[in-house]
Chimera marker file (.cmm) of the C-alpha trace (Angstrom):
<marker_set name="trace">
<marker id="1" x="0.000" y="0.000" z="0.000" r="1" g="1" b="0" radius="0.5"/>
<marker id="2" x="1.239" y="3.456" z="-0.881" r="1" g="1" b="0" radius="0.5"/>
<marker id="3" x="0.392" y="6.094" z="1.695" r="1" g="1" b="0" radius="0.5"/>
<marker id="4" x="-1.050" y="9.542" z="1.085" r="1" g="1" b="0" radius="0.5"/>
<marker id="5" x="0.913" y="12.546" z="-0.116" r="1" g="1" b="0" radius="0.5"/>
<marker id="6" x="0.810" y="15.966" z="1.525" r="1" g="1" b="0" radius="0.5"/>
<marker id="7" x="-1.914" y="18.353" z="0.490" r="1" g="1" b="0" radius="0.5"/>
<marker id="8" x="0.385" y="21.373" z="0.841" r="1" g="1" b="0" radius="0.5"/>
<marker id="9" x="-2.295" y="24.033" z="0.660" r="1" g="1" b="0" radius="0.5"/>
<marker id="10" x="-2.902" y="24.172" z="4.409" r="1" g="1" b="0" radius="0.5"/>
<marker id="11" x="-0.559" y="23.185" z="7.256" r="1" g="1" b="0" radius="0.5"/>
<marker id="12" x="-3.343" y="21.831" z="9.448" r="1" g="1" b="0" radius="0.5"/>
<marker id="13" x="-4.476" y="19.511" z="6.699" r="1" g="1" b="0" radius="0.5"/>
<marker id="14" x="-0.957" y="18.191" z="6.212" r="1" g="1" b="0" radius="0.5"/>
<marker id="15" x="-0.709" y="17.446" z="9.920" r="1" g="1" b="0" radius="0.5"/>
<marker id="16" x="-3.852" y="15.320" z="9.655" r="1" g="1" b="0" radius="0.5"/>
<marker id="17" x="-2.624" y="13.610" z="6.480" r="1" g="1" b="0" radius="0.5"/>
<marker id="18" x="0.702" y="12.776" z="8.172" r="1" g="1" b="0" radius="0.5"/>
<marker id="19" x="-1.161" y="11.349" z="11.178" r="1" g="1" b="0" radius="0.5"/>
<marker id="20" x="-3.311" y="9.278" z="8.813" r="1" g="1" b="0" radius="0.5"/>
<marker id="21" x="-0.194" y="8.033" z="7.036" r="1" g="1" b="0" radius="0.5"/>
<marker id="22" x="1.300" y="6.957" z="10.356" r="1" g="1" b="0" radius="0.5"/>
<marker id="23" x="-1.895" y="5.122" z="11.329" r="1" g="1" b="0" radius="0.5"/>
<marker id="24" x="-2.081" y="3.382" z="7.962" r="1" g="1" b="0" radius="0.5"/>
<marker id="25" x="1.545" y="2.345" z="8.355" r="1" g="1" b="0" radius="0.5"/>
<marker id="26" x="0.837" y="0.846" z="11.766" r="1" g="1" b="0" radius="0.5"/>
<marker id="27" x="-2.232" y="-0.980" z="10.455" r="1" g="1" b="0" radius="0.5"/>
<marker id="28" x="-0.222" y="-2.388" z="7.560" r="1" g="1" b="0" radius="0.5"/>
<marker id="29" x="2.467" y="-3.646" z="9.940" r="1" g="1" b="0" radius="0.5"/>
<marker id="30" x="-0.200" y="-5.381" z="12.040" r="1" g="1" b="0" radius="0.5"/>
<marker id="31" x="-1.803" y="-6.993" z="8.991" r="1" g="1" b="0" radius="0.5"/>
<marker id="32" x="1.412" y="-7.868" z="7.150" r="1" g="1" b="0" radius="0.5"/>
<marker id="33" x="0.790" y="-5.527" z="4.231" r="1" g="1" b="0" radius="0.5"/>
<marker id="34" x="3.831" y="-3.717" z="2.803" r="1" g="1" b="0" radius="0.5"/>
<marker id="35" x="3.468" y="0.038" z="3.292" r="1" g="1" b="0" radius="0.5"/>
<marker id="36" x="5.300" y="2.873" z="1.590" r="1" g="1" b="0" radius="0.5"/>
<marker id="37" x="5.121" y="6.115" z="3.538" r="1" g="1" b="0" radius="0.5"/>
<marker id="38" x="5.620" y="8.702" z="0.803" r="1" g="1" b="0" radius="0.5"/>
<marker id="39" x="4.533" y="11.666" z="2.901" r="1" g="1" b="0" radius="0.5"/>
<marker id="40" x="7.960" y="12.640" z="4.232" r="1" g="1" b="0" radius="0.5"/>
<marker id="41" x="9.803" y="12.106" z="0.944" r="1" g="1" b="0" radius="0.5"/>
<marker id="42" x="7.280" y="14.109" z="-1.032" r="1" g="1" b="0" radius="0.5"/>
<marker id="43" x="6.815" y="16.817" z="1.622" r="1" g="1" b="0" radius="0.5"/>
<marker id="44" x="10.546" y="17.546" z="1.567" r="1" g="1" b="0" radius="0.5"/>
<marker id="45" x="10.963" y="17.442" z="-2.222" r="1" g="1" b="0" radius="0.5"/>
<marker id="46" x="11.351" y="20.950" z="-3.665" r="1" g="1" b="0" radius="0.5"/>
<marker id="47" x="10.137" y="19.950" z="-7.138" r="1" g="1" b="0" radius="0.5"/>
<marker id="48" x="6.969" y="18.293" z="-5.827" r="1" g="1" b="0" radius="0.5"/>
<marker id="49" x="6.201" y="21.251" z="-3.578" r="1" g="1" b="0" radius="0.5"/>
<marker id="50" x="6.877" y="23.837" z="-6.284" r="1" g="1" b="0" radius="0.5"/>
<marker id="51" x="4.672" y="22.064" z="-8.819" r="1" g="1" b="0" radius="0.5"/>
<marker id="52" x="1.863" y="21.351" z="-6.355" r="1" g="1" b="0" radius="0.5"/>
<marker id="53" x="1.868" y="24.930" z="-5.124" r="1" g="1" b="0" radius="0.5"/>
<marker id="54" x="1.769" y="26.256" z="-8.684" r="1" g="1" b="0" radius="0.5"/>
<marker id="55" x="-1.210" y="24.046" z="-9.504" r="1" g="1" b="0" radius="0.5"/>
<marker id="56" x="-3.999" y="23.384" z="-7.006" r="1" g="1" b="0" radius="0.5"/>
<marker id="57" x="-1.879" y="23.050" z="-3.855" r="1" g="1" b="0" radius="0.5"/>
<marker id="58" x="-2.017" y="19.271" z="-3.927" r="1" g="1" b="0" radius="0.5"/>
<marker id="59" x="-1.277" y="17.802" z="-7.336" r="1" g="1" b="0" radius="0.5"/>
<marker id="60" x="2.091" y="18.368" z="-9.025" r="1" g="1" b="0" radius="0.5"/>
<marker id="61" x="2.772" y="18.321" z="-12.728" r="1" g="1" b="0" radius="0.5"/>
<marker id="62" x="4.794" y="15.714" z="-14.601" r="1" g="1" b="0" radius="0.5"/>
<marker id="63" x="8.107" y="16.209" z="-12.793" r="1" g="1" b="0" radius="0.5"/>
<marker id="64" x="6.451" y="15.701" z="-9.427" r="1" g="1" b="0" radius="0.5"/>
<marker id="65" x="4.804" y="12.490" z="-10.567" r="1" g="1" b="0" radius="0.5"/>
<marker id="66" x="8.098" y="11.339" z="-12.071" r="1" g="1" b="0" radius="0.5"/>
<marker id="67" x="9.636" y="11.752" z="-8.614" r="1" g="1" b="0" radius="0.5"/>
<marker id="68" x="6.774" y="9.769" z="-7.060" r="1" g="1" b="0" radius="0.5"/>
<marker id="69" x="7.199" y="7.027" z="-9.669" r="1" g="1" b="0" radius="0.5"/>
<marker id="70" x="10.884" y="6.816" z="-8.769" r="1" g="1" b="0" radius="0.5"/>
<marker id="71" x="10.113" y="6.489" z="-5.069" r="1" g="1" b="0" radius="0.5"/>
<marker id="72" x="7.607" y="3.710" z="-5.738" r="1" g="1" b="0" radius="0.5"/>
<marker id="73" x="9.881" y="2.079" z="-8.319" r="1" g="1" b="0" radius="0.5"/>
<marker id="74" x="12.742" y="1.896" z="-5.819" r="1" g="1" b="0" radius="0.5"/>
<marker id="75" x="10.540" y="0.372" z="-3.102" r="1" g="1" b="0" radius="0.5"/>
<marker id="76" x="11.639" y="-3.234" z="-2.489" r="1" g="1" b="0" radius="0.5"/>
<marker id="77" x="8.039" y="-4.448" z="-1.980" r="1" g="1" b="0" radius="0.5"/>
<marker id="78" x="7.063" y="-3.051" z="-5.381" r="1" g="1" b="0" radius="0.5"/>
<marker id="79" x="10.059" y="-4.624" z="-7.078" r="1" g="1" b="0" radius="0.5"/>
<marker id="80" x="9.490" y="-8.010" z="-5.473" r="1" g="1" b="0" radius="0.5"/>
<marker id="81" x="5.823" y="-7.964" z="-6.503" r="1" g="1" b="0" radius="0.5"/>
<marker id="82" x="6.888" y="-7.772" z="-10.138" r="1" g="1" b="0" radius="0.5"/>
<marker id="83" x="9.680" y="-10.326" z="-9.830" r="1" g="1" b="0" radius="0.5"/>
<marker id="84" x="7.522" y="-12.763" z="-7.850" r="1" g="1" b="0" radius="0.5"/>
<marker id="85" x="10.081" y="-13.000" z="-5.049" r="1" g="1" b="0" radius="0.5"/>
<link id1="1" id2="2" r="1" g="1" b="0" radius="0.2"/>
<link id1="2" id2="3" r="1" g="1" b="0" radius="0.2"/>
<link id1="3" id2="4" r="1" g="1" b="0" radius="0.2"/>
<link id1="4" id2="5" r="1" g="1" b="0" radius="0.2"/>
<link id1="5" id2="6" r="1" g="1" b="0" radius="0.2"/>
<link id1="6" id2="7" r="1" g="1" b="0" radius="0.2"/>
<link id1="7" id2="8" r="1" g="1" b="0" radius="0.2"/>
<link id1="8" id2="9" r="1" g="1" b="0" radius="0.2"/>
<link id1="9" id2="10" r="1" g="1" b="0" radius="0.2"/>
<link id1="10" id2="11" r="1" g="1" b="0" radius="0.2"/>
<link id1="11" id2="12" r="1" g="1" b="0" radius="0.2"/>
<link id1="12" id2="13" r="1" g="1" b="0" radius="0.2"/>
<link id1="13" id2="14" r="1" g="1" b="0" radius="0.2"/>
<link id1="14" id2="15" r="1" g="1" b="0" radius="0.2"/>
<link id1="15" id2="16" r="1" g="1" b="0" radius="0.2"/>
<link id1="16" id2="17" r="1" g="1" b="0" radius="0.2"/>
<link id1="17" id2="18" r="1" g="1" b="0" radius="0.2"/>
<link id1="18" id2="19" r="1" g="1" b="0" radius="0.2"/>
<link id1="19" id2="20" r="1" g="1" b="0" radius="0.2"/>
<link id1="20" id2="21" r="1" g="1" b="0" radius="0.2"/>
<link id1="21" id2="22" r="1" g="1" b="0" radius="0.2"/>
<link id1="22" id2="23" r="1" g="1" b="0" radius="0.2"/>
<link id1="23" id2="24" r="1" g="1" b="0" radius="0.2"/>
<link id1="24" id2="25" r="1" g="1" b="0" radius="0.2"/>
<link id1="25" id2="26" r="1" g="1" b="0" radius="0.2"/>
<link id1="26" id2="27" r="1" g="1" b="0" radius="0.2"/>
<link id1="27" id2="28" r="1" g="1" b="0" radius="0.2"/>
<link id1="28" id2="29" r="1" g="1" b="0" radius="0.2"/>
<link id1="29" id2="30" r="1" g="1" b="0" radius="0.2"/>
<link id1="30" id2="31" r="1" g="1" b="0" radius="0.2"/>
<link id1="31" id2="32" r="1" g="1" b="0" radius="0.2"/>
<link id1="32" id2="33" r="1" g="1" b="0" radius="0.2"/>
<link id1="33" id2="34" r="1" g="1" b="0" radius="0.2"/>
<link id1="34" id2="35" r="1" g="1" b="0" radius="0.2"/>
<link id1="35" id2="36" r="1" g="1" b="0" radius="0.2"/>
<link id1="36" id2="37" r="1" g="1" b="0" radius="0.2"/>
<link id1="37" id2="38" r="1" g="1" b="0" radius="0.2"/>
<link id1="38" id2="39" r="1" g="1" b="0" radius="0.2"/>
<link id1="39" id2="40" r="1" g="1" b="0" radius="0.2"/>
<link id1="40" id2="41" r="1" g="1" b="0" radius="0.2"/>
<link id1="41" id2="42" r="1" g="1" b="0" radius="0.2"/>
<link id1="42" id2="43" r="1" g="1" b="0" radius="0.2"/>
<link id1="43" id2="44" r="1" g="1" b="0" radius="0.2"/>
<link id1="44" id2="45" r="1" g="1" b="0" radius="0.2"/>
<link id1="45" id2="46" r="1" g="1" b="0" radius="0.2"/>
<link id1="46" id2="47" r="1" g="1" b="0" radius="0.2"/>
<link id1="47" id2="48" r="1" g="1" b="0" radius="0.2"/>
<link id1="48" id2="49" r="1" g="1" b="0" radius="0.2"/>
<link id1="49" id2="50" r="1" g="1" b="0" radius="0.2"/>
<link id1="50" id2="51" r="1" g="1" b="0" radius="0.2"/>
<link id1="51" id2="52" r="1" g="1" b="0" radius="0.2"/>
<link id1="52" id2="53" r="1" g="1" b="0" radius="0.2"/>
<link id1="53" id2="54" r="1" g="1" b="0" radius="0.2"/>
<link id1="54" id2="55" r="1" g="1" b="0" radius="0.2"/>
<link id1="55" id2="56" r="1" g="1" b="0" radius="0.2"/>
<link id1="56" id2="57" r="1" g="1" b="0" radius="0.2"/>
<link id1="57" id2="58" r="1" g="1" b="0" radius="0.2"/>
<link id1="58" id2="59" r="1" g="1" b="0" radius="0.2"/>
<link id1="59" id2="60" r="1" g="1" b="0" radius="0.2"/>
<link id1="60" id2="61" r="1" g="1" b="0" radius="0.2"/>
<link id1="61" id2="62" r="1" g="1" b="0" radius="0.2"/>
<link id1="62" id2="63" r="1" g="1" b="0" radius="0.2"/>
<link id1="63" id2="64" r="1" g="1" b="0" radius="0.2"/>
<link id1="64" id2="65" r="1" g="1" b="0" radius="0.2"/>
<link id1="65" id2="66" r="1" g="1" b="0" radius="0.2"/>
<link id1="66" id2="67" r="1" g="1" b="0" radius="0.2"/>
<link id1="67" id2="68" r="1" g="1" b="0" radius="0.2"/>
<link id1="68" id2="69" r="1" g="1" b="0" radius="0.2"/>
<link id1="69" id2="70" r="1" g="1" b="0" radius="0.2"/>
<link id1="70" id2="71" r="1" g="1" b="0" radius="0.2"/>
<link id1="71" id2="72" r="1" g="1" b="0" radius="0.2"/>
<link id1="72" id2="73" r="1" g="1" b="0" radius="0.2"/>
<link id1="73" id2="74" r="1" g="1" b="0" radius="0.2"/>
<link id1="74" id2="75" r="1" g="1" b="0" radius="0.2"/>
<link id1="75" id2="76" r="1" g="1" b="0" radius="0.2"/>
<link id1="76" id2="77" r="1" g="1" b="0" radius="0.2"/>
<link id1="77" id2="78" r="1" g="1" b="0" radius="0.2"/>
<link id1="78" id2="79" r="1" g="1" b="0" radius="0.2"/>
<link id1="79" id2="80" r="1" g="1" b="0" radius="0.2"/>
<link id1="80" id2="81" r="1" g="1" b="0" radius="0.2"/>
<link id1="81" id2="82" r="1" g="1" b="0" radius="0.2"/>
<link id1="82" id2="83" r="1" g="1" b="0" radius="0.2"/>
<link id1="83" id2="84" r="1" g="1" b="0" radius="0.2"/>
<link id1="84" id2="85" r="1" g="1" b="0" radius="0.2"/>
</marker_set>
């Protein structure tokens, strides 16, 4: 499971999204589901933040999604799902 990304248009909302991400991560640990917490990586990425801010405050443009695809693509659980290992 891939966790939620920051909303970036309001700090209070991002605090709630981060808390949700943490809770989802804990639930996934308890149930044995791989979890990728993207919140911190995306929230600290200047390209994602710049593109999201320039758009609707939440959704980046192509460079931001390229960064997200790289994060997911490097995730061992994602790679093993495709290799069957």
